[in-house]
Each structure stands twice: as C-alpha cells, then as structure tokens.
N, C-alpha and C positions, 0 to 999 in steps of 0.2 A: 325454794321449798324442798326440792329434791334432795339437797344436802341434809336437811333436817330429817327427812323421811329415812334416809340411809343411816344417819348418825343422830339419833334422837337425844343422846346425852352430849349436848354441844352448847357452847357459848355463842350467842347471836349478838353481834354488836351493831348498833345503829349510831353512827358518828354524826355529831352536829344535827341532832334531830330537829332543832328549831328551823332548819332550812328546808325541811320536808314540806311537800304540798299538803294542804289540809286533808285531801283524800287519802294520802298515805297514813296520816295520823288516825283516820277512821279505821283503816285496815289494822294498824297497830293496836287500836283499842279492842278490836275483835280478838286479836291474838292474846293480849294480856288479860282480857275479861273471860274468854271462853277456853283459852288454852289450845286453840286450833284455828286454822285458816283454810277456807275453801276457795280455790282459784276459779277462773272463768271456765275451766273445763270440768268443774265439778269435783276435782280431786281435793280431798281433805288432808291437810298435814297437821299433825298434833305437835304442839310445843310444850306439852305438860311436863316433859322431862328436860326441857332446855332452860338455860339461864339467859335471860334477855337483859342486856345492858344498853342504856341509851346515854350518850354524852351530849352536852350542850354548853354553849358559851353564854347562855342567858344569865344576866346579872354579873358577868365576869368583872365588870368595872368595880364592883364592890369587894372583890376578893384579893386585891393586890396589897394585902396587909399581913403582918406576921401571925396574928391571931384573929379568929372569927368570933366576934361577940354575938350575943343574941340579937342585937339591933341589926347587925350586918346580915345575919342569916334571915331575919324577917324581911329585910329590904330585897334580898335575892328571891325569896319565896313570893313576894309581891309581884316581881317581874315574871316569875314562872307562872303564877296564876293569871297574869294578863295574857300570856301566850297560850297556855294549855288549858283545856276545858276541865272543870272540876271532876267530871266522871273519869277523865284520863288520869289525873293526878291521884285520885282515890284508888285506882287500880294498881298503883306502883307500891311495891313493898317498902321502898325507902328512897329518899332523895339525899344523896351524899354530896357535900360541898368540899372542895379542895382549895387549900391556900395556893396562891401564885407560887411558882417555882423561884427559889432564891438564887443568887448568883453562883453559889458553890454547886448547887444541883444542876444548873444550866451548864456550868463548866464541865461537870462530870458527863452529862449527856452529850455535849459537844465532842469530848474525847472518845466516847463510845461510838458516835457516828463516824468520826474520822478513822477509827479502826476499820470500819467497813471499807473505806476508801483504800486503806493500806492493803487489805486483803484482796481487793480487786486488782491493785497494782502487782501484788505477788503472783496473781494468775498470769500476768504478762512477764514474769521473771524479774520484776523491778522491786526495789526497796523504797518505800515512801516514808519520809520522816517529817514531823512538824515540830518546830521550836515552840517554846512557851509563848514567845512574842507573837508568833503567827496565830496561835490559838486565842490569845487575848484580843488580837485584832479582829478575828472572826466573831468573837463574842460581842465586840463593840458595835458590830453591824446590826445587832438585834434591836430594832427600834419598836418591836411589838411584844414586849414581855408579857402582856396580858393574855397572849395566845399560847403561853407555855413554851414547849419545846418545838412545836410545829414549824416556826420560822427558821429554825436551825438547819433543817434539811434544804430549804430554799437557799439559804446563805451558802451552804457547802456546794450546792449545785452551781450557783453563779460564780462564786469566788474561788472554788477549788477545782471541781470536776471539769467545767468547761474550759477554763484557762489551762488546766493541766493537759487536757487533750490537745490544745493548740501547741503547748510546749513540746509534747512528745512527738508531734508531727514535725516540728521544726528541728528538734535535737536528734530524734531517731536513736535514742540510747540503746545499746545492746543489752541483752539479758544479764542480770547481775549488777546493773547500775543502780546506785542510790540517788534518788531524786529528793533534794532537800527543799522544804518549803519554810521560808523564814519571813519575818516582817520586813517590808521594804523601807529603805531610808529616805525615799523620795518624799517630797512635800505632799501631805494629804494621806500618807500611809499607803497601805496596800500589801500585797504579798509578792515575794520574790521566789521564783522557781529556778533551781540550779542543779546541774549534774556534771560529773566529770566524764567526758566522752573522748576516748583516745588521748588521754593526758591533757585535754583542754577543757576548761570550765565553760559551759554554756549556760547562760542565765537569761531570765525574762522577768520583767516587772510589769 
C-alpha cells in the first residue's frame, strides 16, 4: 500500500487471483468497491486513481480455440461465477477473455526470452547463439499450452540456464568466446552446447 500512496497513478496487478485466500478477496472487494483500503494500523490508502488488473486461469480449458464464440464465453463466465461472489463480479468494470497463444506467438515469445539469456551472457563477455533447431526443441517441451507463455521461462531455466552454467564451469571459455546451442543428434533429442576454446571445440549434450 505504501507504493500506491507514493504513486497513486499506478497499475496494480493481482496475478492468478483464483489462488487467493477468500479473506484476500474480501480485502480486494473493499478496494474495488470503495476505492480505498485501511490496514491494521488504521492507515488508509486510496486506490481511486489506480488501475487494478486481476488475471486468472478460471475457465482456461475453454479458451484453447482460435475464436471465442458466445457459448464459450458463457461457459467461462459460469466458472467465474462459481468461484467469485456476485458482488465481486459486479464491481469489475469488465471481464476480458483472451484466446490461447498460437504456435507462432509462442515462438516469438521464446525468442524474446532467449534474448535475455544472450544479454546475460554478454555481461560475462560471451556471445550466445541459438539455432532454429534448438528453439524448435525448446518449444516442443511445452506440454502446458493452456498456461500461455508462463511455462517457457521454466523450460529455459531447466534446459538452457542450468546446463549452460554447468558447461561454462567445465569449459571455462575466455571472454569473446561464442557459445553455440544447437539441437542434439542423440536419441531423444536435447540440446548441445559447444564453444571453441584455445582452438579446441568443447561440447556437452
């Protein structure tokens, strides 16, 4: 609440609101109904100038289609009404539903997330590159498309960041080295990490 008091013109995000304890929802109801919140110390914070956004996966199993029909929207709203009390829903300005991310969009997000990894490598003086095959392999690991792009970060952490750290410890490449990440040829797939160190290629699958 201190952040809102200091910066009243702010966006307040509550992610996956369906996981919140009912008492938290009661507090949120006060915020969206009265535009203010009084904490246990008696300090009142005004949210009247803030934009409050709440995300949820309620009904997400209905949204993995290219277009949202009226029947699909109503099925989602039925689940929303099963979880949230009418007085809570009635205080919301709007309920916005989003289609599931398609393969092209997920691929774009994956490339953007991998750019973050390359920037971190650059801070160590290394160049990090991914082949299209490596990116396709990483995308194939996403077995939870209903959760959008969130699983991609976990995939990158497990399949890129952690094994890359092991590879760098083993290879100890000097600054200026290019580390290539390609799709492995071994049975079952995977990624191959390779770098030229003192004229010798060091690789790890």
